[in-house]
C-alpha positions in Angstrom: 136.9 173.0 119.9 135.7 176.3 121.7 136.9 179.7 120.8 139.9 180.6 122.9 139.7 183.8 125.2 142.7 185.3 126.7 142.6 188.1 129.3 145.2 189.7 131.6 145.5 191.8 134.5 148.4 194.5 134.6 151.4 192.9 136.1 151.4 194.5 139.5 154.7 196.0 140.8 155.1 194.5 144.3 156.8 197.4 146.1 154.0 197.4 148.7 151.2 195.4 149.8 148.2 195.2 147.3 145.5 197.8 147.7 141.9 198.1 146.8 142.9 199.2 143.2 144.6 195.9 142.5 141.6 194.0 144.0 139.2 196.0 141.7 141.1 195.1 138.6 141.4 191.5 139.6 138.0 191.2 140.5 136.8 192.6 137.0 139.3 190.6 135.1 138.1 187.6 136.9 134.4 188.2 136.3 135.0 188.6 132.7 137.0 185.2 132.5 134.4 183.4 134.5 131.7 184.9 132.2 133.6 183.8 129.0 133.9 180.3 130.5 130.3 180.2 131.1 129.6 181.3 127.5 131.5 178.1 126.5 134.9 179.5 125.5 138.3 178.1 126.5 139.8 180.8 128.7 143.2 181.7 130.0 143.6 184.4 132.7 147.3 185.5 133.4 148.3 187.8 136.2 151.6 188.1 138.1 154.2 190.6 139.5 156.7 192.8 137.8 159.7 192.3 140.4 162.6 194.0 138.5 163.7 197.5 138.3 165.6 200.1 140.6 162.9 200.6 143.1 162.8 196.9 144.3 166.6 197.0 144.3 166.6 200.1 146.4 164.2 199.0 148.9 165.9 195.6 149.3 169.2 197.4 149.7 167.7 199.7 152.4 166.4 196.7 154.2 169.7 194.8 154.0 168.3 191.9 152.4 168.6 190.2 149.0 166.3 191.7 146.3 164.8 188.1 145.5 163.9 187.7 149.0 161.8 191.0 149.1 160.3 190.0 145.9 159.2 186.6 147.3 157.6 188.1 150.2 155.9 191.0 148.3 154.7 188.6 145.6 153.2 186.3 148.1 150.9 189.0 149.3 149.4 189.4 145.9 148.9 185.6 145.6 147.1 185.7 149.1 144.9 188.5 147.9 143.9 186.6 144.8 143.1 183.4 146.7 141.0 185.6 149.3 138.9 187.2 146.5 138.3 184.1 144.6 140.4 185.0 141.4 140.5 182.0 139.3 143.9 182.8 137.3 145.5 180.2 135.2 149.2 181.3 135.4 150.7 183.8 138.0 153.9 184.8 136.2 156.6 186.3 138.3 159.3 188.3 136.2 162.0 186.7 138.3 161.0 183.3 136.9 163.6 181.7 134.7 160.9 181.0 132.1 160.1 184.6 131.9 163.7 185.7 131.4 164.0 183.2 128.5 160.8 184.8 127.0 162.1 188.3 127.5 165.4 187.5 125.9 163.7 185.8 122.8 161.5 189.0 122.3 164.7 191.2 122.7 166.3 189.2 120.0 163.4 189.5 117.6 163.3 193.2 118.0 167.1 193.2 117.4 166.8 191.1 114.2 164.3 193.8 113.0 167.1 196.5 113.4 165.2 198.3 116.1 167.7 198.3 118.9 170.8 200.4 119.1 173.3 201.4 121.8 173.7 205.0 122.9 173.9 207.3 125.8 170.9 208.4 127.7 170.5 211.7 129.5 167.2 212.7 130.8 164.5 212.8 133.6 163.8 209.5 135.3 161.0 208.6 137.9 162.2 205.8 140.1 158.5 205.3 141.4 157.0 205.1 137.9 160.0 203.3 136.3 159.6 205.7 133.4 161.5 208.5 131.4 159.7 211.7 130.9 160.4 214.8 128.5 161.1 218.3 129.9 157.8 219.4 128.6 155.9 216.9 130.7 157.3 217.9 134.1 155.9 220.4 136.7 157.8 221.9 139.5 157.0 220.7 143.1 157.9 221.9 146.5 161.5 222.7 147.2 162.3 222.8 143.4 161.7 219.0 142.9 160.6 218.2 139.4 157.6 216.0 139.1 156.2 213.7 136.5 152.6 213.9 135.0 151.8 211.3 137.8 153.0 213.6 140.5 156.1 211.6 141.2 159.6 213.1 141.7 162.1 212.7 138.8 165.9 212.7 138.8 168.4 213.6 136.2 169.8 210.4 134.9 173.0 209.7 132.6 174.0 206.2 131.6 174.6 204.1 128.5 171.5 202.5 127.3 170.0 200.4 124.5 167.3 202.3 122.6 164.2 201.0 120.8 163.3 202.8 117.5 159.9 203.8 118.8 159.8 206.8 116.3 159.9 204.4 113.4 156.4 203.0 114.4 154.4 206.2 114.9 152.6 206.0 111.6 151.9 202.4 112.1 150.4 203.0 115.5 148.3 205.9 114.2 146.9 203.5 111.4 146.3 200.8 114.1 144.2 203.3 116.2 142.3 204.5 113.0 141.6 200.9 111.7 140.7 199.3 115.1 138.9 202.0 117.0 138.3 199.6 119.8 142.0 198.8 120.3 142.2 201.4 123.2 139.1 201.6 125.4 137.2 203.6 126.8 137.2 206.4 124.0 138.6 208.8 126.5 141.8 206.8 126.9 141.9 206.3 123.1 141.8 210.2 122.5 144.7 210.7 125.2 147.1 208.2 123.4 146.1 209.7 119.9 147.3 213.1 121.1 150.4 211.6 122.6 151.3 209.8 119.5 150.4 212.5 117.0 152.7 214.8 119.0 155.6 212.8 117.9 157.6 209.8 119.3 160.9 209.6 120.5 163.2 206.5 120.6 162.8 204.7 123.9 165.6 203.7 126.5 165.2 200.1 127.1 168.1 198.9 129.2 169.9 200.1 132.4 173.5 199.7 133.8 173.2 201.3 137.1 171.9 198.1 138.7 171.9 194.3 137.9 168.4 193.4 139.2 166.7 192.5 136.1 166.8 190.4 132.8 170.2 190.4 131.3 170.3 191.9 127.7 171.4 189.0 125.4 175.1 189.6 124.2 175.5 192.9 126.3 177.2 192.4 129.6 176.3 194.9 132.4 172.9 195.8 130.8 169.6 194.6 132.3 166.2 195.2 130.3 164.5 198.4 131.3 161.2 197.5 133.2 158.7 198.0 130.4 160.3 195.5 127.9 160.5 192.9 130.6 157.1 193.6 132.3 155.0 193.7 129.2 156.5 190.3 128.0 154.9 188.8 131.0 151.7 188.5 128.7 153.6 186.2 126.4 155.6 184.3 129.0 152.5 183.5 131.0 151.3 181.5 128.0 154.7 179.7 127.5 156.2 182.0 124.7 158.2 181.2 122.7 156.9 177.6 122.5 154.4 177.4 119.8 153.0 174.1 121.2 152.3 175.6 124.6 149.2 177.9 125.2 150.9 180.8 123.4 150.2 178.9 120.2 146.6 178.7 121.0 145.7 181.7 122.9 147.8 184.7 121.6 146.9 187.4 120.8 145.3 188.6 124.1 141.6 189.5 123.7 141.8 192.1 126.6 144.6 193.7 128.6 142.9 195.1 131.7 145.0 197.8 133.2 144.6 201.0 135.2 144.3 204.2 133.3 147.8 205.4 134.5 149.7 202.9 132.4 147.8 203.2 129.3 150.6 204.7 127.3 153.0 201.7 128.0 150.3 199.3 126.8 148.8 201.2 123.9 151.9 202.6 122.5 155.3 200.8 123.7 153.7 197.3 123.6 152.2 197.2 120.2 155.3 198.8 118.9 157.6 196.0 120.5 155.2 193.3 119.0 155.3 194.9 115.6 159.0 195.0 115.7 159.0 191.2 116.7 156.5 190.4 113.9 154.0 189.0 116.6 150.2 189.5 116.5 148.9 192.5 118.3 146.3 192.1 121.3 142.8 193.1 120.3 142.0 195.5 123.0 143.7 197.6 125.7 141.1 198.6 128.3 142.2 201.3 130.8 139.7 201.4 133.8 139.4 204.2 136.2 140.6 204.7 139.8 138.8 203.8 142.9 138.3 206.7 145.4 137.7 206.3 149.2 134.6 208.6 149.6 135.6 210.6 146.7 139.2 211.1 147.6 142.1 209.6 145.9 144.0 207.1 148.2 147.4 208.0 149.6 149.4 207.0 152.6 149.7 210.6 153.7 145.9 211.0 153.8 145.7 207.6 155.8 142.9 206.5 153.7 144.6 203.5 151.8 142.3 200.4 152.5 143.5 196.8 152.5 141.2 194.8 150.3 141.8 191.8 152.6 140.1 193.8 155.3 137.3 194.7 153.2 136.7 191.0 152.2 136.8 189.9 155.9 134.4 192.6 157.0 131.8 192.2 154.2 132.4 189.2 152.5 134.1 188.4 149.2 130.9 188.1 147.1 129.4 191.2 148.6 132.5 193.3 147.7 132.9 191.7 144.2 129.1 192.7 143.6 129.4 196.2 145.0 132.4 197.1 143.1 131.1 196.1 139.6 127.4 197.2 140.3 128.1 200.7 141.6 131.1 201.8 139.5 130.6 202.3 135.8 133.6 200.3 134.6 136.1 202.6 132.7 135.3 205.6 134.9 136.6 206.7 138.2 134.3 205.4 141.1 133.9 205.9 144.8 133.3 203.5 147.5 132.5 203.5 151.4 131.8 201.1 154.0 128.2 202.4 154.3 127.6 202.1 150.7 128.9 198.6 150.5 126.5 197.6 153.3 123.6 199.5 151.7 124.0 197.8 148.3 124.7 194.2 149.5 121.7 194.4 151.7 119.3 195.9 149.3 120.3 193.9 146.3 121.7 190.6 147.7 120.2 190.0 151.2 116.8 191.6 150.8 116.2 191.2 147.1 117.7 188.0 145.6 118.6 186.3 148.9 115.1 186.8 150.1 113.6 185.7 146.8 115.7 182.3 146.9 115.1 181.7 150.5 111.4 182.0 150.5 110.9 180.1 147.1 112.9 177.1 148.4 111.2 177.4 151.8 107.8 177.3 150.4 108.8 174.3 148.2 110.3 172.5 151.2 107.2 173.0 153.5 104.4 173.0 151.1 105.6 170.4 148.5 107.7 168.2 150.6 110.6 169.4 148.7 109.4 167.8 145.4 109.9 169.4 142.2 107.9 168.6 139.1 107.7 169.8 135.4 104.1 168.6 135.0 101.8 171.5 135.9 99.6 173.9 134.1 101.3 177.2 133.4 99.4 180.5 133.2 100.3 183.5 131.2 101.8 185.4 134.2 104.1 182.4 134.6 105.2 182.4 130.8 105.8 186.1 130.8 107.9 186.2 133.9 110.1 183.3 132.7 110.4 184.9 129.2 111.4 188.2 130.8 114.2 186.6 133.0 115.3 184.4 130.2 115.9 187.4 128.1 117.9 189.1 130.7 120.0 186.1 131.2 120.5 185.0 127.7 120.6 188.4 126.0 120.9 191.7 128.0 123.3 190.6 130.7 125.7 188.9 128.1 125.5 191.9 125.8 126.6 194.3 128.5 129.2 192.0 129.9 130.8 191.4 126.4 131.3 195.2 126.3 132.6 195.3 129.9 129.6 197.3 130.9 129.2 195.3 134.2 127.0 197.8 136.0 124.7 197.8 133.3 124.3 194.1 133.0 123.9 193.9 136.7 121.4 196.6 136.6 119.4 194.5 134.0 119.8 191.3 136.4 118.5 193.3 139.6 115.5 194.5 137.6 114.5 190.8 136.8 115.0 190.0 140.5 112.6 192.8 141.4 110.2 191.4 138.9 110.3 188.0 140.6 109.6 189.5 143.9 106.7 191.3 142.6 105.4 188.0 141.0 105.8 186.3 144.4 103.7 189.2 146.1 101.0 189.3 143.4 100.4 185.4 143.2 100.7 185.0 147.0 101.4 181.2 146.9 100.9 181.1 150.8 97.3 182.0 150.1 97.0 179.6 147.1 97.9 176.5 149.3 94.3 176.5 150.8 92.3 177.9 147.7 94.2 176.2 144.8 97.1 174.0 145.6 97.7 173.1 142.0 98.0 176.7 141.2 100.4 177.2 144.1 102.6 174.3 142.8 102.8 176.0 139.4 103.8 179.3 141.0 106.5 177.6 143.1 107.8 175.7 139.9 107.9 179.0 138.2 109.9 180.6 141.0 112.2 177.5 141.0 112.9 178.0 137.5 113.7 181.8 137.6 115.8 181.4 140.6 118.0 179.0 138.9 118.4 181.4 135.9 119.1 184.4 138.1 121.8 182.3 139.9 123.5 181.2 136.8 123.5 184.6 135.2 125.2 186.5 138.2 127.5 183.4 139.1 130.5 185.2 137.4 130.0 187.9 139.8 129.3 186.1 143.1 130.6 182.6 142.4 130.6 181.3 145.8 127.1 182.3 146.8 125.6 181.4 143.4 127.1 177.7 143.8 125.8 177.2 147.4 122.3 178.2 146.1 122.6 176.0 143.0 123.9 173.2 145.3 120.6 173.5 147.3 118.6 173.2 144.0 120.3 170.0 142.9 121.8 171.7 139.7 124.9 169.6 138.6 128.3 171.6 138.6 128.5 171.0 134.8 124.9 172.5 134.2 125.7 176.0 135.6 126.7 177.7 132.4 124.7 179.9 129.8 124.3 176.9 127.6 122.4 175.2 130.3 119.7 177.9 130.1 118.6 176.6 126.9 117.8 173.2 128.1 114.1 173.1 128.2 114.0 169.7 129.8 116.4 170.2 133.0 113.5 170.4 135.3 111.7 167.3 134.2 115.3 165.4 134.4 115.8 166.9 138.0 112.3 165.6 139.1 112.9 162.4 137.6 116.1 161.9 139.4 114.2 162.0 142.7 116.0 165.2 143.9 114.1 167.0 146.8 114.6 170.5 148.1 115.9 170.5 151.6 115.4 173.1 154.3 117.3 176.0 152.6 120.1 177.9 154.0 120.4 181.7 153.4 123.0 182.6 151.1 123.5 186.3 151.7 123.6 187.3 155.3 122.5 190.8 156.0 125.5 193.1 156.7 126.0 195.6 159.6 128.0 198.8 159.3 131.4 198.4 161.3 131.4 200.5 164.5 132.4 204.2 163.7 131.8 204.0 160.1 128.3 205.5 159.9 129.6 208.7 161.6 131.1 209.9 158.2 128.9 211.1 155.3 129.1 208.9 152.2 
């Protein structure tokens, strides 16, 4: 049985419609999941919505409707975005689901059995927007005397009875974890931030609320609901069927990667492993805190009016072009900037002009000059062997090595260099001229191109799955022969030729994009 691989997105808080940051994380996670499937691994991708907490309760109250009704609507927008962006998740877990309540209560009881929960009174600064408590020394003064969290959100003084988790008990164990497993938190800049925070001393954590009832009830403690981070983080377990060991949980836990934004690293790299240690459950192997997407270098905010709907971007530029641009142009883990003109430039240069044109003219020449017939019986020149060897090295070694480390932009750079090499080969061999002077050499060149186009399509398929599949359909490549293992099949072309397959009139897979009216008036 293949080695299991489990990856998660952050569990999004649906107090508003999804923005481009949600799309970026979902795309990166989906690409990694598709890549691992193509590597032959049994993969699970879990995502969902974190629907509890004071913020959702207050919003629904202000709108005069039941909180679950608001949660149903807002959660639906996230599922709609995932469908639009071709995100192939295995489970979309909502924290309002009964199965999630059961999982959260099981985890709570396990922490309670370890003696790590106690009842006390909480007094402190609380951010409704962040669903987080902050110490006095973490706050700054805003306009009008408003106290602000490290995230710039307003905090208010809160006093209520609360259950506490003995987070302080796990300080040394967490530091040992970070030391023994340096890749537990990535990239290194996030690891250093967490190290400094934990080394500064951990205080016990408030993990229940009594001021509202929209949440998972605390077992045996009427009036208390779990505070959002115990509840939300448990989604990574409930999405696999925890606590049932015969479910996917028994096969896929611990997670290989929790993919999250850099603003919530503390909750995932400090609180979450401490909860799991308390419950005697295995720890995830890695927490990766990616950077933010900036709109032309500016952080997105409603006040600036620069918040972009990812659905609009997908409609305007196409899903595959958007997926490709975000992973090609942004070094994953760092902040990155995007703009409409940059998306158009990259998609046209790389996808339409380079790879799309390579595929289109290669298949067109086979269709026109060879009546669409493919063959493995031809004499190969050294130029052919060199190109095939270089493209194979990219697809079997370079790109996979980069993607394994989440270095998507590096892997795609290796891929586009291989595309450029193939286009140079076409220009150098000039098969249109060989048709008259040496038709057998022309056939060898066109079959070499057929081979490398297939390899390039399979390699980039996790990033642009819809376009790659349309191309591979035109090439007669079976659906079950589009993974990395298929690249090692030396007889695939001979078998395809023996099947009687012929190349038809090819259809372009990457249309050229035009800049939407008005977008070109601003500098990138």
